[in-house]
N, C-alpha and C positions, 0 to 999 in steps of 0.2 A: 175656724170652720166647725160647725156643730155636727156631732156624730148622731145620725138618726138611727132608729131601731128598725126601719123598714128598708128593704133592698129590692132591686128590680127582680121580678120573678116570684115574689111572695104573693100568696093568695090572701086577699083581705076582704073585709066586709065594711060597708059604709054604715056608720052608726048615728049620723046626724046629717040633716040637710034634705034637699029635694030627692036625692037618690038613696035615701035611707033604706037599708035592707038589701041593697044590691051587693053581689059578690063578684069579684073579678081579680085579675092578675095585674100587678104593677108593671107598667110599660116603662116609666121613667121617674126619676126622683130628682127634685130640685132642692138641694140642701140649703142654698142661700135664702130662698123664700119659704122653706119648710112645706113644700107642696109635692104631691105625687099625681101622676096621670094613670088612671086605671082603665084597662081594656074594656070597652063597651059600657062604661059608667059615666054619668054626668055629661051626656051628649048635648052639644049646642050646635046651632046653625050659624054658619058664617057665609056672608055674601061676598063672592070673590069676582074680580075682573078676569077676563080671559088672559091666560098666561101660557107659558110653555108647559107647565105641569098640568093645568086645566084649560085646554084650548077653548072650551065652550063657556067657561066661567059658571056663574049661577050660584045656587045655594048648596053648600057642602056641610054635611054633618060630621063633627069630629068631637073627640073627648076633650073636656076642659079639666084643668088641674083642681085638685081638692086639697085642703089643708090637712096636715097629718093628724091633727086633733080629732078629725071626723072619721077616722078609720081605725080598724082593729084587725089583728091577724086572726085568720080562721084556724081553729084547732079541732079537727074532727067534726063534731056536731055543733060546737059553740065557738065563742071568741075568747081570746086570751091576751094577756099583756106579755111583753118581751123583756127578758133580763139578759145580763151578760155575766159570764163566769170564765175562769181560766181552767182549761182541761189540757193536761200534758203540755204546758207552756204556751198554749194558744188561747186567745179569747174567742169563745163561741157564744152564739145567741141561744137562748132556751125559752120555752113557753112556761110561764109561771103557773098556769093551772095544772098542766099535765107533767111538768118537769122534763119534757122531751127537748133534745137539742134540735136546732133547725139546720 
């Protein structure tokens, strides 16, 4: 399994694609396909049949997954890359631009 540098709850910015420039919080991470779902970003329309969850059916807008290469972590006013280091016996993530731990 590949260890990704993004986790659920991280605030990220889309740096490529149709949703470029959008900022949101990661809702879920798919490590197998290296994709993330970001809240309110990359919205798509899905046509659904009536079901128990959606009794009327119709067109539903929902977030689609983005590849991790198209996002970057937001660091204050800009974006940054993520690194790992060991602090007091634990591996912690840190922002490479500002050297802050996440």
